[in-house]
N, C-alpha and C positions, 0 to 999 in steps of 0.2 A: 563585360559579361564573363570573361574568362576568370577574373578574380572571384566572382560569385561562384562559378563552377568549382574553383579550387577550394573555396571555403566549404561548400556543400560536400565535396569529396572528402575533405579532411574530417569533417564531422561524421560522415558515414564510416570512415575507417576507424575512428576512435570508438564510436558506438559499437561497431562490429567486434572490435577487440575486447571491449568490456563484456559484451554478451558471450563471446568465446571463453573468456576467463571464468565467468560465472558458471557456464555449462561444464567446463572441465573440472572446476572445484566441486560442483554438485555430483558429477560422476565419480570423482575420487572418494567423496564421502559415502556415496552409495556402495561402492565396492568395499570400502573399509567396514561399513555396517554389515554387509552380507558376510564378509570374512569373519567378523566378530561373532555373528550368529552361528556360523558353522563351527567355529572353534568352541564356543560356549556349550553348544548342544553335545559335542563330543566329550567334553570334560565333565559336564554336569552329572551324568549318570553315575560316575564313580564317587562323587562327593555327596550329592544329595539326591536320593532316589524317592523322596516324598515321605519316607517313614520317620524322618528326624525333624523335630521342631526346635527352634531357638526361642524360648519364651523368656 
């Protein structure tokens, strides 16, 4: 029975690490997206204020 417990524990640890890595990657991408939004809105007013069209 202890071998079965070891296998279940190892599977739990592996699944937990995978979930942790996915969550960390998602949070990193979310922070990068919000940083890009903040940076783009600050610079966009100087370059394109809505009065210029590229046809």
